[in-house]
N, C-alpha and C positions, 0 to 999 in steps of 0.2 A: 504494500500499499504505500510506504514512504517513497518509493522509486517512481510511482506514477504520480504522487503530489508534486515530486520535484520536476518530472516532466512537464506536468500543467504548468507549475510556476515559470520554467524556462521558457515555455512556448507563450506564456502571457507576455512577459517581457519582449521577447521578438515580436510579437504583434504589436506591442506599443511601438516598438522601435520602427516597424514598417509604417505604421500610421503616422509617423512624423514626416514621410516622404513629402505629401503635399504642403507643408507648413514650410520647410527649409530645403525644399530640392534646389532652389536657386542660391542657397547659402554659400557661404566661404567654407562652411564646415562639412558641405557635403562631398562626395568623391569616394571611389572604393579603392582597394588595394587587393591584388593577386600576389600571394606568396608561396613560395616552394621551400620546405623545411627538410632538414635530415639532421639526426642526433642520436643520442644515447638512451635506449629504453631499459631501465633497471627494474626488475620485477622485484616486487615488495610483498611483506605479509605471507600468506600462505604460497602464494603462488612462487615467490621466491626461494620458500625453506626447501632444505635438503636434509631436514631432520626426519628420521625414520619413525620416531614416534608420533610424529604428525602425519594422521591420516589423510589430512587434506594437502598435505605438501604437493607442490606442482614441480619441483625439481629443474623450476625454469632457469636460464642463464641469460645475463644482458646480451643485448643485440642493437643493431642499427634500425631506427625506423625511418620512413618516409611519409611526407605529408603535403598536401595542397590545401590552401585554405584561401577564403576570400571574406574580406570584412568591408564594411561599409557605414560610415557616421552620417547619422540624421539629424544630429544636433550636436552642441559643443562637446559634451562629453559620452553620448549614448550612440550605439548603433547595433548591428548584428553580424554574427559571423557564420560561415559554414565550413565545415572541414572535412577531408576524407584521411585517413591514415592507414599505413600497413606495416606490421613487423613481425619478423619470425624469431621467436626465442628458443635457442637450442636446449634440449634437455639434458641435464647434468649427468651424462652416462658415467664418468669416471666415479664420481661419488656413489652413484647407484650400485654400480658394480662392486665397490668395496664394501657396502653395506651387505650386499647378498653373499659375498665370499666370507664374510665375518660370520654371517648367520647359518652359512652351509660351507663349513672348512673341508668337508670330504668331496667336494665338487670343484671341478673346473668351471668357471662360467665366464661368458662372455656377453657383453651388452652391447647393442647398437640401436640406433634411433633416428628419427626424424623430428623437426621442431615442431613447438606449439606455434600455430600460425593464428593472428588476430587482426582483423579489417573492422576500421569504424567509420561511420559516416553519421555526423553531429551538426546541429543548428543550436545556436544560442544567443544570449545577450553579448554584449562587447561594449567595454568602458575604456576611455582613452583620457588620460589626464598628463597634461604638458608639464614637463619637469625643468623646463627653461624659457626665458621670455620669447626667445626667437621661434618656442613651439616646435624646433627640430627634434627635441628628444621628448619621448613620451613614455607614460607608464600603461601598458595596456594589459586590461583583465579580461578574462573569457569564463563564462559559466554556461556550459553546453550540456545537451543531452541528445541521444540518439540509439541507433541501432550497432549491436557488434556482431560481426559473422566471424566466428572462431571454429578452428579445427584441432582437435587433440592431436598429440603426438603418437607416432607409430613405433611401439618398442618391441623389440626381438631379443629374447633370452634364451642362449643354447648353453646347457649345462652337461656335464660329464661326470660319472662317477669316477674317482681317480683308481680304487683297487681294481675295478671291472669295466665292463664294456657298455654300462647302461648310459644312453645319452637322449635327453629330452630336449623339446624346444616349446616355449612360451611366447606367444605374440598379442600385445594389446593392438588391436586395429585401430586405425584412426577414425574419428566421427567428426561430422560438422554439426553446428547448432548456432542458432541465433539468440540474442539476448538484449534487454536494456542496458545500456551504458550511458555515463556520464564523465565529465571532465571539468576540472577546476583549474585554471592556470593563470599565470601572468608572466610580463614580458617586458623589456626595454627596446622600443624601436627608435631608431636614430635615422631621420632623412637625409641620405646623402646629397640628393638633387630633388628637383621637383616631381620627379619621376620614380626614382629608386629609392628603396628603403632597405635597411638590415634589421633585422630582430632577433635578439637573444631571449629565449623563453624557457619557461619550466612548468610543467603542469602534472597533475595527478589523475589517473585514467583508472576507471573501474567497471567491472561488468562480471557477471556470474553464470555463465552458460552451463545449460545440462547436456551432457553428452551421453551416447547410447554405449555402454563399455562393453565391447564383445572380445573376448580373448579366446585363443586357440592354444590347445594343449595338444602335442604329440610326442612320441616316444617309441617305446618297445610296445605301448599298448594302442588300440584304436584312437585316432584324434577325436576330440571331443571339445564343444564349445560351451561357454557361458555367457549369460547377457546380465549385465547390471547397470543400469544408468546410474550417471553419478556427476554432482553439480562441482565444478572448479571456479574458485574465487580467482579471477585474473585482474590483478592490480600492478600498475607500472607508474613508476617516477619517470618522466622525460625531460631530458635537457637538450633542446634543439637550437639549431642557428639556421636562419632563412632569409632569403632574398626575395623583396616585394617589389612589384610594379604598380605604380599609383596613376589614377586617371579621375576624371571629373564625372 
């Protein structure tokens, strides 16, 4: 319920921002900016945890993200923002393999995996406050919500019993899911010229998709499957540098 209340709040603010177009469309505060960002996405909380005791651990590692966004001010300080972002966070196979080996000392274990994948599309409120009289430097704040398109990792565990010849294979198949997502962020924008701007920003992104957990077991016995849906909290701290192109 809280997530939908937050979404409604953001949409109401965005609607208010759009409604200012008629009033200030010819104002010097008008104009938009297309920006392209890239930076460091660090998994936090459960998503970044590699603690075997944490049943919700995502074992995700930091990665590079890519973002395209559009912002437009309709008043002196307020506007709206659109954003699309993509990131693929590798699974921490080294720590996971070490955990399995410690738990099963009589087995030789090898782990391979693909990355967690997360794509987001969001809309929300955008606030811009000048930090200098020239107005070339501004503090930009974003409060956004939207949808996340997530894909779980593909993990393959191959294990062999050392004294004998028993060998088995366990695979967690990837699954895709959609979920509500939100972002809270702030950044410093510097206008290099009338048409180019550079932005350094940081934000917190969160979503909790529900995946279809399908595991395949094979070895000396007939292969069999298990199905267990699970929710994975995917939270990231992002630190990005962007290049923007402004226009009226």
